[in-house]
C-alpha positions in Angstrom: -43.3 -60.5 164.5 -44.1 -59.9 160.8 -42.8 -62.9 158.8 -40.5 -62.1 155.8 -42.7 -61.8 152.7 -42.0 -58.5 151.0 -39.4 -57.6 148.4 -38.4 -54.5 150.4 -39.6 -52.5 153.4 -38.7 -49.5 155.5 -38.4 -48.8 159.2 -41.5 -48.3 161.4 -42.3 -44.7 162.4 -45.4 -43.7 164.2 -46.8 -47.3 163.8 -46.3 -47.5 160.0 -43.8 -48.4 157.4 -43.7 -49.1 153.7 -43.7 -52.5 152.0 -42.9 -53.3 148.4 -45.1 -55.7 146.4 -43.8 -56.3 143.0 -43.0 -52.8 141.6 -45.5 -51.0 143.9 -45.6 -49.9 147.5 -48.3 -49.9 150.2 -48.4 -48.7 153.8 -48.0 -51.5 156.4 -49.0 -51.1 160.1 -47.3 -52.6 163.1 -49.8 -55.5 163.2 -48.7 -56.5 159.7 -51.8 -55.2 158.0 -51.5 -53.6 154.5 -53.5 -50.6 153.5 -54.4 -52.0 150.2 -57.1 -49.6 149.0 -54.5 -48.6 146.4 -50.8 -49.3 145.7 -48.4 -46.6 145.0 -45.1 -45.7 143.2 -43.8 -44.4 146.6 -45.0 -44.1 150.2 -43.7 -41.7 152.8 -43.7 -41.9 156.6 -46.8 -41.5 158.8 -46.8 -38.1 160.5 -49.7 -35.9 161.7 -52.0 -38.8 160.7 -50.9 -38.3 157.1 -48.9 -40.4 154.7 -47.4 -38.9 151.5 -48.1 -41.2 148.5 -47.2 -41.0 144.8 -49.8 -42.2 142.3 -48.4 -42.4 138.7 -46.7 -39.0 138.6 -48.5 -36.8 141.1 -48.4 -36.8 144.9 -51.2 -36.7 147.5 -51.9 -37.8 151.1 -53.8 -40.6 152.8 -54.6 -41.1 156.4 -53.6 -44.1 158.6 -56.7 -46.0 157.4 -55.7 -45.7 153.8 -58.4 -43.1 153.0 -57.5 -40.4 150.5 -57.6 -37.0 152.3 -55.6 -34.9 149.8 -56.0 -36.0 146.2 -52.8 -36.5 144.1 -52.3 -33.1 142.5 -48.8 -32.0 143.4 -45.7 -32.3 141.2 -43.6 -33.2 144.3 -44.2 -33.4 148.1 -42.5 -34.1 151.4 -43.8 -35.7 154.6 -45.8 -33.7 157.2 -43.9 -32.3 160.2 -45.2 -29.8 162.7 -48.6 -29.9 160.9 -47.3 -28.7 157.6 -45.9 -30.5 154.5 -43.8 -29.0 151.7 -45.4 -29.4 148.3 -44.6 -28.3 144.7 -47.1 -27.2 142.1 -46.1 -25.7 138.7 -42.4 -25.6 139.8 -43.1 -23.5 142.9 -43.0 -24.8 146.5 -45.3 -23.9 149.4 -46.8 -25.7 152.5 -50.1 -27.3 153.1 -52.1 -28.1 156.3 -53.3 -31.7 157.0 -56.6 -30.9 155.3 -54.8 -30.0 152.1 -55.5 -26.2 152.4 -52.6 -23.8 151.9 -50.7 -22.7 155.0 -48.0 -20.9 153.0 -48.7 -20.4 149.3 -46.2 -21.5 146.6 -43.4 -19.0 146.1 -40.1 -20.8 146.6 -37.9 -22.6 144.1 -37.3 -25.4 146.7 -38.4 -26.1 150.3 -37.9 -28.7 153.0 -39.9 -29.7 156.1 -40.5 -27.6 159.2 -38.5 -28.4 162.3 -38.3 -26.3 165.5 -40.7 -23.8 163.9 -38.5 -23.0 160.9 -38.2 -24.4 157.4 -35.4 -24.1 154.8 -36.5 -22.5 151.6 -34.7 -21.4 148.4 -35.4 -18.1 146.6 -35.5 -17.7 142.8 -31.7 -17.5 142.6 -31.3 -20.8 144.4 -30.0 -19.3 147.7 -31.3 -20.9 150.9 -32.6 -19.3 154.1 -35.4 -20.1 156.6 -39.0 -19.0 157.2 -41.3 -19.4 160.2 -44.7 -20.9 160.3 -46.3 -17.7 159.1 -44.1 -17.6 156.0 -42.0 -14.7 157.4 -38.3 -14.9 156.4 -36.2 -15.3 159.6 -32.8 -16.2 158.1 -32.0 -14.4 154.9 -31.2 -16.5 151.8 -27.4 -16.7 151.5 -26.5 -20.4 151.6 -25.9 -22.8 148.7 -28.1 -25.3 150.6 -29.7 -25.7 154.0 -31.2 -28.5 156.0 -34.0 -28.6 158.7 -33.0 -27.7 162.2 -32.0 -30.3 164.7 -33.0 -28.7 168.0 -31.3 -25.3 167.8 -28.8 -25.9 165.1 -29.0 -26.4 161.3 -26.6 -27.5 158.7 -25.8 -25.0 155.9 -23.6 -25.4 152.9 -21.2 -23.1 151.1 -18.7 -24.0 148.4 -19.3 -27.7 148.9 -18.5 -27.5 152.6 -20.9 -27.7 155.6 -21.1 -25.7 158.8 -23.8 -24.9 161.4 -26.0 -21.9 162.3 -28.5 -21.2 165.1 -32.1 -20.0 164.7 -31.1 -16.4 164.4 -28.8 -17.2 161.5 -25.7 -16.7 163.6 -22.8 -18.9 162.3 -21.8 -21.4 165.0 -19.4 -23.3 162.8 -17.9 -21.9 159.6 -18.5 -24.3 156.6 -15.3 -26.3 156.5 -16.2 -30.0 156.5 -16.4 -32.2 153.4 -18.9 -34.7 152.2 -18.3 -38.4 152.3 -20.3 -40.7 150.1 -22.4 -43.1 152.2 -22.1 -41.0 155.4 -24.5 -38.4 156.8 -23.2 -34.9 157.2 -24.0 -32.7 160.2 -26.6 -35.2 161.5 -26.4 -35.4 165.2 -26.4 -38.8 167.0 -26.1 -38.8 170.8 -25.3 -35.0 170.6 -22.4 -35.4 168.2 -22.0 -35.1 164.4 -19.4 -36.9 162.3 -17.0 -34.4 160.6 -14.6 -35.1 157.8 -11.7 -32.8 156.8 -8.4 -33.3 155.0 -8.9 -37.1 154.9 -9.5 -37.6 158.6 -12.6 -38.0 160.8 -13.6 -36.1 164.0 -16.7 -34.9 165.7 -18.7 -31.6 166.3 -21.1 -31.1 169.2 -24.4 -29.3 169.0 -22.9 -25.9 170.0 -20.7 -26.0 166.9 -17.6 -26.8 168.8 -15.1 -29.2 167.3 -15.3 -31.7 170.3 -12.9 -34.3 168.7 -10.3 -33.1 166.2 -10.3 -34.9 162.9 -7.4 -37.3 163.4 -9.0 -40.8 162.8 -8.7 -42.9 159.6 -12.4 -43.8 159.9 -15.2 -43.2 162.4 -18.8 -44.0 163.0 -21.7 -42.3 164.7 -22.0 -42.0 168.5 -24.3 -44.2 170.4 -24.6 -44.3 174.2 -21.6 -42.1 174.7 -19.2 -44.1 172.5 -18.2 -43.8 168.8 -16.4 -46.3 166.5 -12.9 -45.3 165.3 -10.3 -47.0 163.2 -6.6 -46.7 164.1 -3.9 -48.5 162.1 -6.5 -50.9 160.6 -8.1 -51.9 163.9 -11.5 -50.8 165.3 -12.2 -49.5 168.8 -14.3 -46.9 170.5 -13.8 -43.4 171.9 -15.7 -41.3 174.5 -17.1 -37.8 173.9 -13.8 -36.1 174.6 -11.9 -38.4 172.1 -10.3 -40.6 174.7 -10.0 -44.3 173.9 -12.7 -46.2 175.9 -12.3 -49.6 174.1 -8.9 -50.4 172.7 -8.8 -50.9 168.9 -8.6 -54.7 168.5 -11.5 -55.6 166.2 -11.6 -56.3 162.5 -14.8 -54.3 162.2 -17.6 -53.0 164.4 -20.8 -51.0 164.5 -22.7 -48.6 166.7 -23.7 -49.1 170.4 -27.5 -49.5 170.8 -29.3 -51.1 173.8 -26.0 -51.3 175.6 -24.3 -53.5 173.0 -22.3 -53.1 169.7 -21.8 -55.6 167.0 -18.1 -56.4 166.5 -16.1 -58.7 164.3 -13.2 -61.0 165.2 -11.6 -63.6 162.9 -14.4 -63.0 160.3 -17.2 -63.8 162.8 -19.6 -61.3 164.4 -20.8 -61.1 168.0 -21.6 -58.3 170.5 -19.7 -56.5 173.2 -20.8 -54.3 176.1 -19.6 -50.8 176.8 -16.6 -52.2 178.8 -15.5 -54.0 175.7 -16.3 -57.5 177.0 -18.0 -60.1 174.8 -21.6 -60.7 175.9 -22.6 -62.7 172.8 -19.6 -64.6 171.3 -18.6 -64.0 167.7 -20.3 -66.9 165.8 -22.4 -65.1 163.1 -21.7 -64.3 159.5 -23.2 -60.9 159.9 -24.9 -58.9 162.6 -26.9 -55.7 163.0 -27.5 -53.3 165.9 -30.0 -54.1 168.6 -33.3 -52.2 168.6 -36.0 -52.7 171.2 -34.1 -55.7 172.6 -33.8 -57.6 169.3 -31.1 -57.9 166.7 -31.0 -59.5 163.2 -28.1 -61.8 162.6 -27.2 -64.0 159.6 -25.7 -67.5 159.9 -25.4 -69.9 157.0 -27.6 -67.6 154.8 -30.4 -67.8 157.4 -32.0 -64.7 159.0 -32.2 -65.1 162.8 -33.5 -62.7 165.5 -31.9 -62.9 168.9 -32.4 -61.1 172.2 -29.6 -59.5 174.3 -28.7 -62.8 175.9 -28.2 -64.4 172.5 -31.3 -66.5 172.7 -33.0 -67.2 169.3 -36.4 -65.5 169.1 -37.1 -66.4 165.5 -35.2 -68.0 162.7 -35.8 -68.5 159.0 -36.8 -72.0 157.9 
């Protein structure tokens, strides 16, 4: 357990996160140790034993011991994935290897990380397509925007609507869904992506099939086979074919994780299991999803960590 002491912090990935000290950031490992050889304006995630950092205006990379391995010299940069990182220099984007050498030389107006062997890149006109790890164009630039692949599908945008393509560029789902502020679009959770159209929410699966028609007033991401939905002002959960699994009866609710979901009744939060039964009674002011067997709850302005039985593991003060 790392005691609360930082102004802000991110989530751990590959054993590291970011912690804010005053107006600067530093990498923090899972033992609570700060890599304080320098502090930075921004700190990325640890991947391929590299962490993207911003020093003043320029970006470079350090290793997991805090040693500088690629000096800050890029105008912009993204995190490493699949042994390459997108970087920009003099307004053009390319990709570097972990040692800082060029893997694909700058030649794109924009670029995003590799995933599944392909990376989204934009040409000089701003149209997006995909290249492979050799820099060969595999999906011709034709989209208004494009995101990294999730397994075998990727989100592409056209006329402010999103759809899905496969790795050959074949359209699996014509762009038709709108953007909702504060919600992800086309991001798959438990094999399903939240989709918004004509003021209603539904879900798309990874083949591009509309698995649950957009008929709900509000919906949340799937977790452990169930997704939050709102019907007539009450919250419940549906299964992956859209059938009600837990009758809408809650004032608010979250996502299932570790077999439990935080739910609200009479202004108080607790946790239910996948059958809809209370396992931790609603006694908290706020509650967050379980992760690795622990959940953060707030009661009387105090932070408390509990386990899945509701036992207090740590509490503030």
